[in-house]
C-alpha positions, 0 to 999 in steps of 0.5 A, spaced: 162 418 353 167 417 347 169 412 342 176 411 342 180 408 336 182 401 338 189 399 339 193 397 332 197 392 336 196 384 335 194 381 341 198 374 340 204 378 339 204 382 345 202 375 349 208 372 346 213 378 347 211 378 355 211 370 355 218 370 352 220 376 357 219 371 363 226 370 366 229 364 368 225 364 375 219 364 372 220 358 368 214 354 370 210 360 368 213 361 361 212 354 360 205 354 362 204 360 358 207 357 352 203 350 353 196 354 353 198 359 347 193 355 342 187 356 346 189 364 348 190 365 340 183 362 339 180 366 345 183 373 342 180 371 335 173 370 338 174 377 342 176 381 336 170 377 331 165 378 337 166 385 338 163 389 341 158 384 343 164 381 347 160 380 353 157 374 350 164 370 350 164 364 355 171 364 359 175 359 357 176 353 362 183 353 365 187 349 370 188 354 376 196 354 375 194 356 368 190 362 371 195 364 375 200 364 370 195 368 365 194 373 371 202 374 372 202 376 365 199 383 367 201 383 375 208 382 374 212 387 370 216 386 364 219 390 358 213 388 353 208 389 358 211 396 360 211 398 353 204 396 352 201 400 358 205 406 355 202 405 348 195 405 350 196 410 355 200 415 351 194 416 346 192 423 345 185 420 345 186 417 351 187 423 355 180 424 358 177 418 361 172 415 355 167 413 360 166 420 364 170 425 360 171 428 366 178 426 369 184 424 366 186 417 364 190 414 369 189 407 369 188 401 365 181 397 366 180 390 363 173 391 360 172 383 361 175 383 368 181 379 368 179 375 374 174 372 370 177 372 363 184 371 365 185 369 358 184 377 356 189 380 361 194 383 356 189 383 350 190 390 348 183 391 345 181 389 352 185 394 356 181 401 356 185 407 359 180 410 364 180 414 370 181 411 377 174 413 379 171 409 373 175 403 373 173 402 381 166 404 379 166 399 374 170 393 377 168 386 375 161 389 372 159 387 365 151 385 365 145 387 369 143 380 371 135 383 371 136 386 364 142 382 361 144 389 358 151 391 359 153 396 364 158 400 360 160 401 353 166 398 350 170 405 348 173 401 342 167 398 339 161 401 341 159 407 337 158 413 341 154 419 337 157 426 337 151 429 340 149 433 346 144 428 350 143 434 355 141 441 355 141 446 360 138 453 361 141 457 366 138 463 368 137 468 374 130 470 376 129 475 382 136 473 385 135 466 384 139 461 380 134 457 376 136 451 372 132 448 367 
């Protein structure tokens, strides 16, 4: 596991750029996004203020049409969204998945899942470059219901010590591989 440097991008500016990039055919979506902007600004502030404990955030209550519009900001490609994805994925630190440190980062994971927290669909600090295996494994998991402990670290905000957690000694004894 590895701590990443949080993106130096202002979430509400990204949101506004994506909103403004919506074409005339997306006029209703653009109107919905502009109408809910004050609520989104407040939610973004809470995310940054509460990090790394973003798991304590209660999702905002939105009408279904607003939820659909918020999800559309991530699912419908616009130049500002492509620029955001490129900025997040191009970092040298993001080359390896921060969760497993094995595979290359090839996807963006919504740390707080967009289906439950559509307000954070395009918040840069909620988008974590990771490998597709970790993204698939993490899915919408946030808290263990029995212990109320987070399943996954937040790579931008949780500090991961730079120490070896496991030591392995490999030896051959009587032509047998021994691991200890």
